[in-house]
TIDO-631508 format. One record per residue (C-alpha): x, y, z. Coordinates in steps of 0.2 Angstrom, whole numbers, padded with zeros to 4 digits, always signed. Layout:
<pt><x>X</x><y>Y</y><z>Z</z></pt>
...
This chain:
<pt><x>-0054</x><y>-0077</y><z>+0060</z></pt>
<pt><x>-0064</x><y>-0086</y><z>+0074</z></pt>
<pt><x>-0082</x><y>-0079</y><z>+0075</z></pt>
<pt><x>-0089</x><y>-0081</y><z>+0091</z></pt>
<pt><x>-0106</x><y>-0093</y><z>+0090</z></pt>
<pt><x>-0123</x><y>-0090</y><z>+0094</z></pt>
<pt><x>-0123</x><y>-0098</y><z>+0111</z></pt>
<pt><x>-0109</x><y>-0086</y><z>+0115</z></pt>
<pt><x>-0118</x><y>-0070</y><z>+0107</z></pt>
<pt><x>-0134</x><y>-0074</y><z>+0118</z></pt>
<pt><x>-0125</x><y>-0075</y><z>+0135</z></pt>
<pt><x>-0116</x><y>-0059</y><z>+0131</z></pt>
<pt><x>-0133</x><y>-0051</y><z>+0127</z></pt>
<pt><x>-0141</x><y>-0057</y><z>+0142</z></pt>
<pt><x>-0126</x><y>-0047</y><z>+0151</z></pt>
<pt><x>-0128</x><y>-0030</y><z>+0142</z></pt>
<pt><x>-0123</x><y>-0016</y><z>+0154</z></pt>
<pt><x>-0109</x><y>-0027</y><z>+0164</z></pt>
<pt><x>-0094</x><y>-0015</y><z>+0158</z></pt>
<pt><x>-0081</x><y>-0029</y><z>+0167</z></pt>
<pt><x>-0086</x><y>-0041</y><z>+0155</z></pt>
<pt><x>-0086</x><y>-0029</y><z>+0140</z></pt>
<pt><x>-0068</x><y>-0023</y><z>+0146</z></pt>
<pt><x>-0063</x><y>-0041</y><z>+0147</z></pt>
<pt><x>-0071</x><y>-0047</y><z>+0129</z></pt>
<pt><x>-0063</x><y>-0031</y><z>+0121</z></pt>
<pt><x>-0046</x><y>-0040</y><z>+0126</z></pt>
<pt><x>-0049</x><y>-0058</y><z>+0124</z></pt>
<pt><x>-0060</x><y>-0060</y><z>+0108</z></pt>
<pt><x>-0048</x><y>-0064</y><z>+0095</z></pt>
<pt><x>-0059</x><y>-0057</y><z>+0080</z></pt>
<pt><x>-0058</x><y>-0039</y><z>+0088</z></pt>
<pt><x>-0039</x><y>-0040</y><z>+0086</z></pt>
<pt><x>-0035</x><y>-0050</y><z>+0068</z></pt>
<pt><x>-0037</x><y>-0046</y><z>+0050</z></pt>
<pt><x>-0044</x><y>-0059</y><z>+0037</z></pt>
<pt><x>-0043</x><y>-0057</y><z>+0018</z></pt>
<pt><x>-0035</x><y>-0063</y><z>+0003</z></pt>
<pt><x>-0018</x><y>-0058</y><z>-0007</z></pt>
<pt><x>-0017</x><y>-0049</y><z>-0023</z></pt>
<pt><x>-0001</x><y>-0043</y><z>-0033</z></pt>
<pt><x>-0005</x><y>-0030</y><z>-0044</z></pt>
<pt><x>+0006</x><y>-0015</y><z>-0045</z></pt>
<pt><x>+0003</x><y>+0002</y><z>-0042</z></pt>
<pt><x>+0011</x><y>+0016</y><z>-0053</z></pt>
<pt><x>+0010</x><y>+0033</y><z>-0056</z></pt>
<pt><x>-0007</x><y>+0042</y><z>-0051</z></pt>
<pt><x>-0018</x><y>+0030</y><z>-0040</z></pt>
<pt><x>-0034</x><y>+0033</y><z>-0037</z></pt>
<pt><x>-0038</x><y>+0030</y><z>-0018</z></pt>
<pt><x>-0057</x><y>+0031</y><z>-0012</z></pt>
<pt><x>-0065</x><y>+0030</y><z>+0005</z></pt>
<pt><x>-0084</x><y>+0024</y><z>+0006</z></pt>
<pt><x>-0094</x><y>+0019</y><z>+0022</z></pt>
<pt><x>-0106</x><y>+0005</y><z>+0012</z></pt>
<pt><x>-0120</x><y>+0005</y><z>+0027</z></pt>
<pt><x>-0118</x><y>-0014</y><z>+0029</z></pt>
<pt><x>-0116</x><y>-0018</y><z>+0011</z></pt>
<pt><x>-0133</x><y>-0024</y><z>+0006</z></pt>
<pt><x>-0131</x><y>-0027</y><z>-0011</z></pt>
<pt><x>-0112</x><y>-0031</y><z>-0014</z></pt>
<pt><x>-0112</x><y>-0034</y><z>-0033</z></pt>
<pt><x>-0121</x><y>-0015</y><z>-0036</z></pt>
<pt><x>-0108</x><y>-0009</y><z>-0022</z></pt>
<pt><x>-0093</x><y>-0017</y><z>-0033</z></pt>
<pt><x>-0098</x><y>-0011</y><z>-0050</z></pt>
<pt><x>-0100</x><y>+0007</y><z>-0043</z></pt>
<pt><x>-0084</x><y>+0008</y><z>-0034</z></pt>
<pt><x>-0078</x><y>+0000</y><z>-0052</z></pt>
<pt><x>-0082</x><y>+0016</y><z>-0061</z></pt>
<pt><x>-0072</x><y>+0027</y><z>-0050</z></pt>
<pt><x>-0056</x><y>+0019</y><z>-0056</z></pt>
<pt><x>-0052</x><y>+0016</y><z>-0037</z></pt>
<pt><x>-0035</x><y>+0006</y><z>-0035</z></pt>
<pt><x>-0037</x><y>+0006</y><z>-0016</z></pt>
<pt><x>-0052</x><y>+0008</y><z>-0008</z></pt>
<pt><x>-0055</x><y>+0010</y><z>+0012</z></pt>
<pt><x>-0071</x><y>+0005</y><z>+0017</z></pt>
<pt><x>-0082</x><y>+0005</y><z>+0032</z></pt>
<pt><x>-0098</x><y>-0002</y><z>+0040</z></pt>
<pt><x>-0097</x><y>-0020</y><z>+0031</z></pt>
<pt><x>-0106</x><y>-0034</y><z>+0037</z></pt>
<pt><x>-0100</x><y>-0052</y><z>+0038</z></pt>
<pt><x>-0112</x><y>-0065</y><z>+0043</z></pt>
<pt><x>-0127</x><y>-0053</y><z>+0046</z></pt>
<pt><x>-0145</x><y>-0057</y><z>+0044</z></pt>
<pt><x>-0149</x><y>-0040</y><z>+0038</z></pt>
<pt><x>-0138</x><y>-0043</y><z>+0024</z></pt>
<pt><x>-0143</x><y>-0060</y><z>+0020</z></pt>
<pt><x>-0129</x><y>-0066</y><z>+0029</z></pt>
<pt><x>-0116</x><y>-0062</y><z>+0015</z></pt>
<pt><x>-0096</x><y>-0061</y><z>+0018</z></pt>
<pt><x>-0099</x><y>-0043</y><z>+0010</z></pt>
<pt><x>-0079</x><y>-0038</y><z>+0009</z></pt>
<pt><x>-0076</x><y>-0055</y><z>+0001</z></pt>
<pt><x>-0089</x><y>-0054</y><z>-0010</z></pt>
<pt><x>-0084</x><y>-0036</y><z>-0016</z></pt>
<pt><x>-0066</x><y>-0040</y><z>-0016</z></pt>
<pt><x>-0071</x><y>-0055</y><z>-0029</z></pt>
<pt><x>-0081</x><y>-0044</y><z>-0039</z></pt>
<pt><x>-0067</x><y>-0031</y><z>-0042</z></pt>
<pt><x>-0054</x><y>-0044</y><z>-0044</z></pt>
<pt><x>-0045</x><y>-0037</y><z>-0030</z></pt>
<pt><x>-0038</x><y>-0043</y><z>-0013</z></pt>
<pt><x>-0045</x><y>-0035</y><z>+0004</z></pt>
<pt><x>-0040</x><y>-0035</y><z>+0023</z></pt>
<pt><x>-0054</x><y>-0033</y><z>+0035</z></pt>
<pt><x>-0056</x><y>-0030</y><z>+0054</z></pt>
<pt><x>-0069</x><y>-0031</y><z>+0065</z></pt>
<pt><x>-0078</x><y>-0017</y><z>+0072</z></pt>
<pt><x>-0092</x><y>-0024</y><z>+0082</z></pt>
<pt><x>-0099</x><y>-0041</y><z>+0087</z></pt>
<pt><x>-0117</x><y>-0038</y><z>+0084</z></pt>
<pt><x>-0126</x><y>-0044</y><z>+0098</z></pt>
<pt><x>-0145</x><y>-0043</y><z>+0089</z></pt>
<pt><x>-0150</x><y>-0040</y><z>+0070</z></pt>
<pt><x>-0145</x><y>-0021</y><z>+0071</z></pt>
<pt><x>-0153</x><y>-0005</y><z>+0073</z></pt>
<pt><x>-0172</x><y>-0004</y><z>+0077</z></pt>
<pt><x>-0175</x><y>-0003</y><z>+0058</z></pt>
<pt><x>-0167</x><y>-0018</y><z>+0055</z></pt>
<pt><x>-0173</x><y>-0027</y><z>+0069</z></pt>
<pt><x>-0190</x><y>-0026</y><z>+0061</z></pt>
<pt><x>-0184</x><y>-0031</y><z>+0044</z></pt>
<pt><x>-0175</x><y>-0045</y><z>+0049</z></pt>
<pt><x>-0186</x><y>-0051</y><z>+0064</z></pt>
<pt><x>-0187</x><y>-0072</y><z>+0064</z></pt>
<pt><x>-0170</x><y>-0073</y><z>+0055</z></pt>
<pt><x>-0153</x><y>-0076</y><z>+0064</z></pt>
<pt><x>-0134</x><y>-0069</y><z>+0062</z></pt>
<pt><x>-0122</x><y>-0082</y><z>+0055</z></pt>
<pt><x>-0106</x><y>-0073</y><z>+0061</z></pt>
<pt><x>-0113</x><y>-0057</y><z>+0068</z></pt>
<pt><x>-0098</x><y>-0046</y><z>+0062</z></pt>
<pt><x>-0097</x><y>-0030</y><z>+0056</z></pt>
<pt><x>-0081</x><y>-0019</y><z>+0053</z></pt>
<pt><x>-0070</x><y>-0010</y><z>+0039</z></pt>
<pt><x>-0059</x><y>-0014</y><z>+0027</z></pt>
<pt><x>-0046</x><y>-0010</y><z>+0013</z></pt>
<pt><x>-0049</x><y>-0016</y><z>-0004</z></pt>
<pt><x>-0036</x><y>-0014</y><z>-0018</z></pt>
<pt><x>-0028</x><y>-0025</y><z>-0031</z></pt>
<pt><x>-0011</x><y>-0021</y><z>-0025</z></pt>
<pt><x>-0002</x><y>-0031</y><z>-0012</z></pt>
<pt><x>-0008</x><y>-0026</y><z>+0007</z></pt>
<pt><x>+0009</x><y>-0028</y><z>+0016</z></pt>
<pt><x>+0007</x><y>-0032</y><z>+0035</z></pt>
<pt><x>-0014</x><y>-0028</y><z>+0038</z></pt>
<pt><x>-0016</x><y>-0025</y><z>+0056</z></pt>
<pt><x>-0031</x><y>-0019</y><z>+0067</z></pt>
<pt><x>-0029</x><y>-0005</y><z>+0078</z></pt>
<pt><x>-0043</x><y>-0002</y><z>+0091</z></pt>
<pt><x>-0046</x><y>+0017</y><z>+0095</z></pt>
<pt><x>-0051</x><y>+0024</y><z>+0112</z></pt>
<pt><x>-0069</x><y>+0025</y><z>+0118</z></pt>
<pt><x>-0074</x><y>+0034</y><z>+0133</z></pt>
<pt><x>-0090</x><y>+0027</y><z>+0139</z></pt>
<pt><x>-0101</x><y>+0011</y><z>+0138</z></pt>
<pt><x>-0111</x><y>+0017</y><z>+0122</z></pt>
<pt><x>-0115</x><y>+0001</y><z>+0112</z></pt>
<pt><x>-0115</x><y>-0011</y><z>+0127</z></pt>
<pt><x>-0124</x><y>+0000</y><z>+0138</z></pt>
<pt><x>-0139</x><y>-0006</y><z>+0148</z></pt>
<pt><x>-0151</x><y>+0006</y><z>+0137</z></pt>
<pt><x>-0143</x><y>+0002</y><z>+0121</z></pt>
<pt><x>-0155</x><y>-0001</y><z>+0107</z></pt>
<pt><x>-0141</x><y>-0010</y><z>+0096</z></pt>
<pt><x>-0132</x><y>-0021</y><z>+0107</z></pt>
<pt><x>-0114</x><y>-0024</y><z>+0101</z></pt>
<pt><x>-0096</x><y>-0028</y><z>+0109</z></pt>
<pt><x>-0080</x><y>-0018</y><z>+0103</z></pt>
<pt><x>-0080</x><y>-0001</y><z>+0097</z></pt>
<pt><x>-0071</x><y>+0010</y><z>+0084</z></pt>
<pt><x>-0056</x><y>+0005</y><z>+0074</z></pt>
<pt><x>-0045</x><y>+0005</y><z>+0060</z></pt>
<pt><x>-0039</x><y>-0007</y><z>+0047</z></pt>
<pt><x>-0019</x><y>-0002</y><z>+0043</z></pt>
<pt><x>-0008</x><y>-0010</y><z>+0029</z></pt>
<pt><x>+0006</x><y>-0005</y><z>+0018</z></pt>
<pt><x>+0004</x><y>-0004</y><z>-0002</z></pt>
<pt><x>+0018</x><y>+0002</y><z>-0014</z></pt>
<pt><x>+0016</x><y>+0016</y><z>-0026</z></pt>
<pt><x>+0032</x><y>+0017</y><z>-0038</z></pt>
<pt><x>+0042</x><y>+0006</y><z>-0027</z></pt>
<pt><x>+0040</x><y>+0017</y><z>-0012</z></pt>
<pt><x>+0028</x><y>+0010</y><z>+0002</z></pt>
<pt><x>+0015</x><y>+0019</y><z>+0007</z></pt>
<pt><x>+0004</x><y>+0018</y><z>+0023</z></pt>
<pt><x>-0015</x><y>+0016</y><z>+0020</z></pt>
<pt><x>-0027</x><y>+0017</y><z>+0035</z></pt>
<pt><x>-0046</x><y>+0012</y><z>+0033</z></pt>
<pt><x>-0056</x><y>+0019</y><z>+0050</z></pt>
<pt><x>-0073</x><y>+0025</y><z>+0056</z></pt>
<pt><x>-0073</x><y>+0036</y><z>+0070</z></pt>
<pt><x>-0087</x><y>+0038</y><z>+0084</z></pt>
<pt><x>-0103</x><y>+0050</y><z>+0080</z></pt>
<pt><x>-0111</x><y>+0049</y><z>+0097</z></pt>
<pt><x>-0097</x><y>+0060</y><z>+0105</z></pt>
<pt><x>-0089</x><y>+0076</y><z>+0104</z></pt>
<pt><x>-0076</x><y>+0083</y><z>+0092</z></pt>
<pt><x>-0062</x><y>+0082</y><z>+0106</z></pt>
<pt><x>-0065</x><y>+0063</y><z>+0107</z></pt>
<pt><x>-0063</x><y>+0061</y><z>+0088</z></pt>
<pt><x>-0047</x><y>+0070</y><z>+0090</z></pt>
<pt><x>-0041</x><y>+0059</y><z>+0103</z></pt>
<pt><x>-0047</x><y>+0043</y><z>+0091</z></pt>
<pt><x>-0037</x><y>+0052</y><z>+0076</z></pt>
<pt><x>-0022</x><y>+0055</y><z>+0086</z></pt>
<pt><x>-0020</x><y>+0037</y><z>+0091</z></pt>
<pt><x>-0022</x><y>+0033</y><z>+0074</z></pt>
<pt><x>-0010</x><y>+0045</y><z>+0066</z></pt>
<pt><x>+0003</x><y>+0040</y><z>+0079</z></pt>
<pt><x>+0000</x><y>+0021</y><z>+0074</z></pt>
<pt><x>+0003</x><y>+0026</y><z>+0056</z></pt>
<pt><x>+0018</x><y>+0036</y><z>+0061</z></pt>
<pt><x>+0027</x><y>+0019</y><z>+0069</z></pt>
<pt><x>+0023</x><y>+0011</y><z>+0053</z></pt>
<pt><x>+0029</x><y>+0025</y><z>+0042</z></pt>
<pt><x>+0042</x><y>+0035</y><z>+0051</z></pt>
<pt><x>+0034</x><y>+0050</y><z>+0045</z></pt>
<pt><x>+0032</x><y>+0044</y><z>+0026</z></pt>
<pt><x>+0020</x><y>+0044</y><z>+0012</z></pt>
<pt><x>+0001</x><y>+0039</y><z>+0019</z></pt>
<pt><x>-0016</x><y>+0040</y><z>+0016</z></pt>
<pt><x>-0031</x><y>+0039</y><z>+0030</z></pt>
<pt><x>-0049</x><y>+0037</y><z>+0023</z></pt>
<pt><x>-0066</x><y>+0035</y><z>+0031</z></pt>
<pt><x>-0080</x><y>+0040</y><z>+0039</z></pt>
<pt><x>-0073</x><y>+0053</y><z>+0051</z></pt>
<pt><x>-0092</x><y>+0058</y><z>+0058</z></pt>
<pt><x>-0087</x><y>+0076</y><z>+0058</z></pt>
<pt><x>-0104</x><y>+0084</y><z>+0062</z></pt>
<pt><x>-0098</x><y>+0101</y><z>+0065</z></pt>
<pt><x>-0109</x><y>+0101</y><z>+0080</z></pt>
<pt><x>-0114</x><y>+0091</y><z>+0095</z></pt>
<pt><x>-0125</x><y>+0075</y><z>+0089</z></pt>
<pt><x>-0140</x><y>+0080</y><z>+0098</z></pt>
<pt><x>-0141</x><y>+0098</y><z>+0088</z></pt>
<pt><x>-0143</x><y>+0088</y><z>+0072</z></pt>
<pt><x>-0161</x><y>+0083</y><z>+0077</z></pt>
<pt><x>-0167</x><y>+0100</y><z>+0079</z></pt>
<pt><x>-0172</x><y>+0110</y><z>+0064</z></pt>
<pt><x>-0170</x><y>+0126</y><z>+0073</z></pt>
<pt><x>-0154</x><y>+0124</y><z>+0078</z></pt>
<pt><x>-0148</x><y>+0117</y><z>+0062</z></pt>
<pt><x>-0154</x><y>+0134</y><z>+0054</z></pt>
<pt><x>-0146</x><y>+0145</y><z>+0066</z></pt>
<pt><x>-0130</x><y>+0137</y><z>+0064</z></pt>
<pt><x>-0129</x><y>+0137</y><z>+0045</z></pt>
<pt><x>-0135</x><y>+0156</y><z>+0046</z></pt>
<pt><x>-0121</x><y>+0159</y><z>+0055</z></pt>
<pt><x>-0108</x><y>+0149</y><z>+0044</z></pt>
<pt><x>-0116</x><y>+0143</y><z>+0028</z></pt>
<pt><x>-0101</x><y>+0130</y><z>+0026</z></pt>
<pt><x>-0102</x><y>+0124</y><z>+0045</z></pt>
<pt><x>-0108</x><y>+0106</y><z>+0038</z></pt>
<pt><x>-0100</x><y>+0105</y><z>+0022</z></pt>
<pt><x>-0084</x><y>+0110</y><z>+0027</z></pt>
<pt><x>-0084</x><y>+0108</y><z>+0046</z></pt>
<pt><x>-0064</x><y>+0109</y><z>+0049</z></pt>
<pt><x>-0065</x><y>+0124</y><z>+0061</z></pt>
<pt><x>-0077</x><y>+0113</y><z>+0071</z></pt>
<pt><x>-0067</x><y>+0097</y><z>+0073</z></pt>
<pt><x>-0051</x><y>+0097</y><z>+0082</z></pt>
<pt><x>-0045</x><y>+0082</y><z>+0073</z></pt>
<pt><x>-0039</x><y>+0092</y><z>+0059</z></pt>
<pt><x>-0028</x><y>+0100</y><z>+0072</z></pt>
<pt><x>-0020</x><y>+0082</y><z>+0075</z></pt>
<pt><x>-0019</x><y>+0079</y><z>+0056</z></pt>
<pt><x>-0009</x><y>+0094</y><z>+0053</z></pt>
<pt><x>+0002</x><y>+0092</y><z>+0068</z></pt>
<pt><x>+0007</x><y>+0074</y><z>+0059</z></pt>
<pt><x>+0010</x><y>+0084</y><z>+0044</z></pt>
<pt><x>-0007</x><y>+0077</y><z>+0035</z></pt>
<pt><x>-0016</x><y>+0088</y><z>+0024</z></pt>
<pt><x>-0033</x><y>+0087</y><z>+0016</z></pt>
<pt><x>-0035</x><y>+0102</y><z>+0005</z></pt>
<pt><x>-0032</x><y>+0096</y><z>-0012</z></pt>
<pt><x>-0039</x><y>+0079</y><z>-0006</z></pt>
<pt><x>-0058</x><y>+0083</y><z>-0005</z></pt>
<pt><x>-0071</x><y>+0094</y><z>-0011</z></pt>
<pt><x>-0080</x><y>+0106</y><z>+0000</z></pt>
<pt><x>-0097</x><y>+0097</y><z>-0003</z></pt>
<pt><x>-0108</x><y>+0086</y><z>+0008</z></pt>
<pt><x>-0106</x><y>+0067</y><z>+0008</z></pt>
<pt><x>-0122</x><y>+0060</y><z>+0015</z></pt>
<pt><x>-0136</x><y>+0055</y><z>+0006</z></pt>
<pt><x>-0152</x><y>+0064</y><z>+0009</z></pt>
<pt><x>-0166</x><y>+0055</y><z>+0019</z></pt>
<pt><x>-0183</x><y>+0062</y><z>+0027</z></pt>
<pt><x>-0185</x><y>+0048</y><z>+0041</z></pt>
<pt><x>-0178</x><y>+0061</y><z>+0056</z></pt>
<pt><x>-0160</x><y>+0054</y><z>+0055</z></pt>
<pt><x>-0147</x><y>+0066</y><z>+0055</z></pt>
<pt><x>-0141</x><y>+0063</y><z>+0038</z></pt>
<pt><x>-0154</x><y>+0072</y><z>+0030</z></pt>
<pt><x>-0145</x><y>+0088</y><z>+0035</z></pt>
<pt><x>-0131</x><y>+0092</y><z>+0021</z></pt>
<pt><x>-0116</x><y>+0086</y><z>+0029</z></pt>
<pt><x>-0100</x><y>+0080</y><z>+0026</z></pt>
<pt><x>-0093</x><y>+0066</y><z>+0035</z></pt>
<pt><x>-0081</x><y>+0056</y><z>+0023</z></pt>
<pt><x>-0063</x><y>+0061</y><z>+0021</z></pt>
<pt><x>-0046</x><y>+0059</y><z>+0014</z></pt>
<pt><x>-0030</x><y>+0065</y><z>+0023</z></pt>
<pt><x>-0014</x><y>+0063</y><z>+0013</z></pt>
<pt><x>+0004</x><y>+0064</y><z>+0019</z></pt>
<pt><x>+0021</x><y>+0064</y><z>+0008</z></pt>
<pt><x>+0010</x><y>+0062</y><z>-0008</z></pt>
<pt><x>+0003</x><y>+0073</y><z>-0023</z></pt>
<pt><x>-0016</x><y>+0075</y><z>-0022</z></pt>
<pt><x>-0026</x><y>+0079</y><z>-0038</z></pt>
<pt><x>-0044</x><y>+0078</y><z>-0044</z></pt>
<pt><x>-0055</x><y>+0076</y><z>-0029</z></pt>
<pt><x>-0072</x><y>+0070</y><z>-0031</z></pt>
<pt><x>-0088</x><y>+0066</y><z>-0021</z></pt>
<pt><x>-0098</x><y>+0053</y><z>-0030</z></pt>
<pt><x>-0118</x><y>+0051</y><z>-0029</z></pt>
<pt><x>-0122</x><y>+0032</y><z>-0025</z></pt>
<pt><x>-0140</x><y>+0032</y><z>-0029</z></pt>
<pt><x>-0146</x><y>+0025</y><z>-0015</z></pt>
<pt><x>-0134</x><y>+0011</y><z>-0012</z></pt>
<pt><x>-0128</x><y>+0019</y><z>+0005</z></pt>
<pt><x>-0133</x><y>+0034</y><z>+0015</z></pt>
<pt><x>-0115</x><y>+0040</y><z>+0011</z></pt>
<pt><x>-0106</x><y>+0046</y><z>-0006</z></pt>
<pt><x>-0089</x><y>+0040</y><z>-0010</z></pt>
<pt><x>-0074</x><y>+0051</y><z>-0008</z></pt>
<pt><x>-0060</x><y>+0049</y><z>-0019</z></pt>
<pt><x>-0043</x><y>+0058</y><z>-0027</z></pt>
<pt><x>-0028</x><y>+0053</y><z>-0036</z></pt>
<pt><x>-0011</x><y>+0052</y><z>-0027</z></pt>
<pt><x>+0006</x><y>+0050</y><z>-0033</z></pt>
<pt><x>+0024</x><y>+0050</y><z>-0027</z></pt>
<pt><x>+0029</x><y>+0067</y><z>-0030</z></pt>
<pt><x>+0042</x><y>+0070</y><z>-0044</z></pt>
């Protein structure tokens, strides 16, 4: 995968807000449309544990891999992995994670980062430079990942490349898709990260594009889709207002721990014959912080969708501060 160099990124950073440029770069930057990774060929049979985890940049790859290994995950759908970012020591996080797990991986770029990250990361990494400036999603598994590809999801406004953006980026939300084989049957796998700074209707639009692409690959056959769906259960701004939060939770105590009724993407999933009931636990998936960020609300953002497979033993795994998200997992198998 070709990465834009520091000079290119500096030129683009100086033109943030130029949406014509952003549209052009979305189409022409090869790194936004290609997967990189390495292969593996271990067979998957019987009950297979799948997991999804937003690793929040991936600052401690060895520790992340060690914890992920304890879950027994055979297929991990990961999001927010850096490759060549100063905030993560310019590590190639997906490669290091996969190596530590003795697995293969397929990695796709969500954003080419034009700076050091969010406002906190900018302060912490001040004076450093990004080597590659890439940030994205991955599928990690000891199984063979067949025909991996990147699927870009629809965006509806400038967002990260807007003139007033505090975190300047080129790109947008996306998914990595691949085929694995369980008991000789092809199963489609997708790792995705949907938009948070938007509404439920837009996330539903993103989910429709994703599941339609899965259908094209699977022909309606078995599939697992996992990731950070950003199912906020309320407008993004409301999560910063404690009074609104209290009112919403008083009206429906499960609004943020099982926000299915408030996120139309689940209607989209059901229309494509996916289920989530047996693959998920009604519990928050965010680690709590007291720094004014919305994830101090007990909230469920991370999910597994399953079609054409039995799903059992769902879990939410605390991560001890390794990320601001917990791991979600379940066991699946080909129906007998």
